[in-house]
C-alpha positions, 0 to 999 in steps of 0.5 A: 500500500502506497503512502502519500504526504504533502503540504497544504497552505491555508491563507486568507484575511484575518478571522476568516476561520483558518484555524477552525478549518485546520482543526476540522481537517485534522479531526481535533484541536491543534490551533487556537480560535477566537473571535478576535482578528489576528489570533494566529501569530506563528505558522503552525502545522496541523497533521491530518490523516486521510485513510483510503483503500488505495493508500493512506495520506498525511496532509501537512496543513500550514495554519498561517496568520491572517494576511493584512496591512502590517503596521508594527514589528509584530504585524510584519513578522506575522505577515512574513510568516504567513507568506513563508507558510505557502512556500513549497506547498502542493496546494493553497486554500484561500479561505474567505468569510462571505459575511465579513469579506474584508475586501481591502485585504482579500483583493490584494491576496487574490492578485498575488495568487494569480502568478503562483504555480501551486493549485489554488482552491477557493474555499468559501466558509460559513455556509451554515450562516449564509444564503445560497444565492449570495454565496454563488454570486461571490464565488463567480465574482472571485472566480473571474478574477483568477483561475482557481483550481476549484471552489468548495463551500464549507462550514469550518465550524460544523464540518459541512463540506470538509470531508469532500475538501479533504478527499480532494486534497489527499488526491493531490498529495505526492507519493512519499514517506510520512514526515511525522508519526501516525499519532502526531497531530501538530508540530507544536511543542507541548510548551508552546501548545500550553501557552497558546491554550492560555492565550486563547482563554485570555482572548475569550474572557477579555475579548472587549476589554484587553487589546491585541497586544498581549502575550503568554510566555512559557516559563517552565514545563516540568513532569512531576513524579506522580505523572502530572505536569507543572506549567508556569507561564507569564502573561505579558501586557503593555500597560499598568492600566491593563493589569487590573483587567487581567487580574479581575476583582480579588484575582477572580479573572486570572483564576478563571482564565487559569482554570479553563486553560488547565481543564483544556490542557488536561484533556489535550495532554491526557494528564493532570495539569498544575497551571500557575500564571502571573502577570508582568507589565512590559511596554516593550515586549513586542520589541523583544527578540526572545518573545518572537523566538518563543512564538516561532516568528522571525525577527523582522525589522 
């Protein structure tokens, strides 16, 4: 039985649902999701398996940051990571949210994709929340701008249309050895994954109150003799005024953030987790090369 393995880049404007789609294709959570735009910062590889009588396929899915007009160093590093994620891909998925189309970011993307040698698929997301006629009209309009290999209508949230997309991607992957063990679903280290889970809770619980410029830094990750793991993390914010927001009255908010993150990590890691969080104010954290390295981002001037 032959084995196939290939790389698929998932790109789009911020908040199009890229991480949710990658999670659906993999079959479990490997990337954090949030209603906050630009949640994904670094390139993260989701590893999906496609089993078929003629042979099994490992699909390496690059969940890239949303591509937008960069203003700060962090923005530039994220956009650079997104384009690097498409290099050497066997296929590219351009994911579009038909509700919030973000055309000022979508149209330049389509222009760049016109000259790409890879097979580029247009994937219209949120079919569960969109009327059929506007979806078809949008697909036709975008299809006239560049020659997409094909168009897929999916709901990354519910999974509608995702199996058909996965079948097609598997058919395009080249024959070759797998790059990762069969049971591995992501290339993220457990330290980075733990920090990402906490950052997701930070955004979910403080969506309106906390600005985008916050980071979660791993401090230690130690296996205890009793089979549990002790994780210590630092929540870094830019201003003193944000500290009471993260801590909450009597420290209740940070306790809730830690509790939800701990529960999710226990499920993902399959072991008891002891999670300790503390808050640090550093107005120049986004200029710290070490923080970028922890996130898996290049230092972009």
